[in-house]
C-alpha positions as CSV (number, residue, x, y, z in Angstrom):
1,M,-29.0,202.5,37.8
2,R,-31.9,200.5,37.8
3,A,-30.5,197.0,37.8
4,L,-32.5,194.7,35.2
5,D,-35.6,193.1,35.8
6,S,-34.9,189.1,35.6
7,A,-37.3,189.1,32.6
8,C,-35.2,191.5,30.5
9,A,-32.2,189.7,31.9
10,A,-33.7,186.1,30.6
11,R,-34.4,188.0,27.1
12,A,-30.9,189.4,27.0
13,R,-29.1,185.9,26.8
14,G,-31.8,184.9,24.3
15,G,-30.5,187.3,22.2
16,G,-32.5,189.0,19.1
17,A,-32.4,192.3,16.9
18,V,-33.7,195.5,17.9
19,S,-35.8,197.8,16.2
20,E,-35.7,200.8,15.2
21,A,-39.1,201.4,13.6
22,A,-41.0,204.3,14.8
23,L,-43.4,203.4,17.5
24,S,-47.0,202.8,15.5
25,E,-50.5,204.2,15.8
26,Q,-51.6,200.7,17.0
27,E,-48.4,200.6,19.6
28,F,-49.3,203.9,20.5
29,A,-52.2,202.8,21.6
30,Q,-51.4,200.2,23.4
31,F,-49.2,202.4,25.9
32,Q,-51.6,204.9,26.0
33,R,-53.9,202.4,27.5
34,F,-51.0,201.2,29.7
35,I,-50.5,204.4,31.6
36,Y,-54.0,205.1,31.5
37,E,-54.8,201.9,33.5
38,A,-51.9,202.5,35.8
39,A,-51.7,206.1,36.4
40,G,-54.4,207.7,35.3
41,I,-52.4,209.7,32.9
42,H,-53.9,210.4,29.4
43,L,-51.4,210.8,26.2
44,S,-52.4,212.9,23.7
45,P,-51.4,211.9,20.4
46,A,-49.4,214.6,20.2
47,K,-46.9,212.6,22.6
48,R,-46.3,209.9,20.3
49,A,-42.9,210.6,19.1
50,L,-42.1,211.5,22.8
51,V,-43.3,207.6,24.4
52,G,-41.7,206.5,21.3
53,G,-38.3,207.9,22.3
54,R,-38.3,207.2,26.1
55,L,-39.4,203.8,25.4
56,A,-36.9,202.9,22.8
57,R,-34.2,202.7,25.4
58,R,-35.7,199.4,26.8
59,L,-35.9,197.8,23.6
60,G,-32.2,196.6,23.5
61,P,-31.9,195.6,27.7
62,C,-35.0,193.6,27.2
63,K,-33.9,192.5,24.0
64,A,-37.5,193.5,22.3
65,R,-37.6,193.3,18.9
66,S,-40.6,196.4,18.7
67,Y,-42.4,198.3,20.8
68,G,-45.3,195.9,20.2
69,E,-43.1,192.9,21.9
70,Y,-42.0,195.3,24.9
71,F,-45.4,195.6,25.4
72,K,-46.3,191.8,25.8
73,L,-43.9,191.9,28.2
74,L,-45.2,194.8,30.0
75,S,-48.5,192.6,29.8
76,S,-46.8,189.0,30.8
77,G,-47.2,190.2,34.7
78,G,-44.1,188.4,34.9
79,A,-41.9,192.0,34.9
80,P,-43.0,193.9,37.6
81,D,-39.9,195.8,38.1
82,E,-39.9,196.2,33.9
83,V,-43.4,198.0,34.6
84,Q,-42.0,200.2,36.8
85,T,-39.7,201.2,34.7
86,A,-41.8,201.9,32.3
87,V,-44.2,204.2,34.4
88,D,-41.4,205.6,35.4
89,L,-40.0,207.0,31.8
90,L,-44.2,207.8,30.8
91,T,-44.4,210.1,33.9
92,T,-43.5,213.7,33.3
93,N,-41.4,215.0,36.5
94,E,-40.6,218.3,35.9
95,T,-40.2,220.5,39.0
96,Y,-37.8,223.4,40.7
97,F,-37.5,224.9,44.0
98,F,-40.0,227.2,45.2
99,R,-41.9,227.0,42.1
100,E,-45.1,229.6,42.0
101,Q,-43.9,232.0,44.5
102,K,-47.4,233.2,45.4
103,H,-48.4,230.1,46.8
104,F,-45.3,229.7,49.4
105,D,-46.2,232.9,50.2
106,F,-49.5,232.3,51.1
107,L,-47.9,229.0,52.9
108,R,-46.2,231.6,54.8
109,G,-48.8,233.1,56.3
110,L,-50.5,229.6,57.5
111,A,-47.0,228.8,58.9
112,L,-47.1,231.9,61.1
113,E,-50.3,231.6,62.1
114,A,-50.0,228.4,63.2
115,A,-46.6,228.8,65.3
116,R,-48.6,232.1,66.9
117,A,-51.1,229.9,68.1
118,G,-49.0,226.8,68.8
119,L,-50.3,224.5,66.5
120,P,-48.9,221.8,64.5
121,M,-48.7,221.5,61.0
122,R,-48.3,218.8,58.6
123,V,-48.1,219.2,54.4
124,W,-48.4,217.1,51.7
125,S,-46.4,217.3,48.4
126,A,-48.5,214.8,46.7
127,A,-46.7,214.9,43.5
128,S,-43.4,215.7,44.5
129,S,-41.2,214.9,41.7
130,S,-37.7,214.7,42.4
131,G,-38.4,216.4,45.6
132,E,-37.8,220.0,45.1
133,E,-41.1,221.2,46.1
134,A,-41.4,218.8,49.5
135,Y,-37.6,220.4,49.9
136,S,-38.9,224.1,49.7
137,I,-41.8,223.7,52.0
138,A,-39.4,222.2,54.7
139,M,-37.3,225.2,54.1
140,L,-40.2,227.3,54.8
141,L,-41.7,225.9,57.8
142,A,-38.1,225.2,59.4
143,D,-38.1,229.1,59.3
144,C,-41.3,230.1,60.5
145,M,-41.9,227.4,63.1
146,P,-39.1,226.7,64.6
147,A,-40.7,226.0,68.1
148,R,-43.3,224.3,66.7
149,P,-43.7,220.7,65.4
150,W,-44.1,220.3,61.4
151,E,-43.6,217.4,59.0
152,V,-43.7,217.5,55.3
153,F,-44.9,214.4,53.5
154,G,-43.5,214.4,49.8
155,S,-45.1,211.4,47.3
156,D,-44.8,210.1,43.6
157,I,-45.9,207.5,41.6
158,S,-42.3,207.1,40.4
159,L,-39.9,205.1,42.4
160,R,-36.9,206.9,40.2
161,V,-37.5,210.3,41.2
162,L,-37.9,209.2,44.6
163,Q,-34.4,208.1,45.0
164,R,-33.5,211.4,43.9
165,A,-35.5,213.0,46.4
166,R,-34.7,211.3,49.1
167,R,-30.5,212.0,48.0
168,G,-31.6,215.9,48.0
169,H,-28.6,216.2,45.6
170,Y,-29.0,218.3,42.9
171,P,-27.4,220.9,40.3
172,M,-26.2,224.5,41.4
173,E,-28.5,225.7,39.2
174,R,-31.7,224.6,40.5
175,A,-30.7,226.5,43.4
176,S,-31.9,230.1,41.3
177,H,-35.2,230.5,43.4
178,I,-34.3,229.4,46.8
179,P,-33.8,232.6,48.8
180,P,-30.4,233.6,49.5
181,A,-30.8,233.1,53.6
182,Y,-32.2,229.8,52.8
183,L,-29.8,228.5,50.6
184,Q,-27.5,229.5,53.2
185,R,-29.1,227.8,55.9
186,Y,-30.5,224.9,54.8
187,C,-28.1,223.6,51.9
188,L,-24.5,222.7,51.7
189,K,-22.0,223.9,48.6
190,G,-20.9,221.1,46.7
191,T,-16.6,221.5,46.3
192,G,-14.5,219.0,44.5
193,Q,-15.5,216.4,42.4
194,Q,-19.5,217.7,43.6
195,Q,-18.9,221.3,42.7
196,G,-21.8,223.1,41.1
197,T,-24.1,221.0,43.2
198,L,-26.0,221.6,46.4
199,L,-27.2,218.7,49.1
200,V,-30.4,219.5,50.9
201,A,-28.2,219.9,54.7
202,P,-29.2,215.9,56.5
203,A,-31.0,218.0,59.6
204,L,-33.5,219.1,57.0
205,R,-33.7,216.0,55.2
206,S,-34.7,214.3,57.7
207,R,-37.8,215.6,58.4
208,V,-38.9,215.3,55.1
209,Q,-40.6,211.4,54.2
210,F,-40.9,210.5,50.8
211,S,-43.0,207.3,49.9
212,Q,-44.5,206.1,46.5
213,V,-48.2,206.6,46.2
214,N,-50.2,205.8,43.2
215,L,-53.3,208.6,43.0
216,N,-55.2,206.3,40.6
217,E,-55.7,203.7,43.2
218,A,-57.0,203.8,46.8
219,L,-54.7,205.9,49.3
220,A,-53.9,204.0,52.2
221,D,-54.5,205.9,55.3
222,L,-52.3,209.2,55.5
223,G,-53.5,211.1,58.2
224,Q,-54.9,214.4,57.7
225,F,-53.4,217.1,56.1
226,D,-53.4,221.1,56.9
227,V,-52.1,221.9,53.4
228,I,-51.9,219.6,50.1
229,F,-50.1,220.9,47.0
230,L,-51.1,219.0,43.8
231,R,-50.0,221.3,41.1
232,N,-49.4,220.5,37.0
233,V,-50.4,216.8,37.7
234,M,-54.8,217.1,37.0
235,I,-53.6,218.6,33.3
236,Y,-52.4,214.9,32.5
237,F,-56.3,213.7,33.8
238,D,-59.1,213.8,31.8
239,G,-62.4,214.6,33.8
240,D,-63.4,211.3,35.4
241,T,-60.1,210.8,36.7
242,K,-59.4,214.3,38.1
243,R,-62.8,213.8,40.0
244,A,-61.6,210.3,41.4
245,V,-58.3,211.6,42.2
246,V,-59.4,215.1,43.6
247,A,-62.2,213.2,45.7
248,R,-59.6,210.7,47.2
249,V,-56.8,213.7,47.7
250,L,-59.2,216.1,49.5
251,A,-60.7,213.1,51.8
252,Q,-57.1,213.3,53.7
253,L,-57.7,217.1,54.0
254,R,-59.1,218.5,57.7
255,P,-62.2,220.5,57.5
256,G,-60.2,224.2,57.2
257,G,-57.1,222.8,55.4
258,H,-56.2,224.2,52.3
259,F,-55.7,223.1,48.6
260,C,-53.2,223.9,46.1
261,I,-53.0,223.3,42.2
262,G,-51.0,224.7,39.7
263,H,-52.2,227.8,38.3
264,S,-53.3,226.6,34.6
265,E,-55.7,224.2,36.5
266,S,-59.2,224.6,37.9
267,L,-61.4,222.6,39.9
268,N,-64.7,224.1,38.1
269,G,-67.3,220.8,38.1
270,I,-64.6,218.7,40.0
271,S,-64.8,219.6,43.5
272,D,-67.5,221.3,45.7
273,A,-65.8,220.3,49.0
274,V,-63.7,223.0,48.7
275,E,-63.9,227.0,47.8
276,Q,-61.7,229.2,46.5
277,V,-59.9,231.7,48.3
278,A,-56.9,232.8,46.1
279,P,-55.7,232.1,42.1
280,A,-55.0,228.2,42.9
281,I,-55.3,228.0,46.3
282,Y,-59.0,226.4,48.1
283,R,-60.1,225.8,51.4
284,K,-61.7,222.7,52.2
285,R,-65.2,223.4,53.8
């Protein structure tokens, strides 16, 4: 569990009652602006109760008497760890192994083609959440390119989920979409106190690098990738943010490389730097 930020610790020593009132419309607007500025995420009014529920767990530790007081703490500039905690709480991190199988079928074809040509492959899971997508990619590349160099890079804005991703430790029920051969070859089954869990094998885990990346800011030079997955992320952005994020991400994709988005998403009116080659799959011109 994350240690309390010093500003929260100081407030804890100061005491004070915590309000259990619902998040007001004005307070919700403050947190809408907060997460938009921090991560480019647009929270619809329908998320008001969800936001209140998630942030309520931080009022007590920070001894904030209201959501407004908690917002002032975040805005003070003196609690960077608490800002990260709030971002972690307000970002949605839903994923599972081998999600949207057609993308992995397509990636398999690319990997086999690269292996036959003697070429390396670099793949970026640009919103990797707790790591299932990145490890799915790694399993496939390890299978298809055993004698060729390959690299998987996973990133997310949330430090909390990146910690989980680096551990590579998941409930066994999350394994339902992993091909049985991959489950046997690349995962360890928990026993004893770890029964009912799986651990991504250390040899595979060491091939996947994770780092915090905020797609709503200028990106560091990550090098060029052959394939980039940015799936089920743009649904949280408005049009201007989508265009800016996609432009930043595509700058890291080599010409002729492939870009995968969620099946409920579209690049129509977002970018003309790519052309569609399959549902939710694009190739950089």
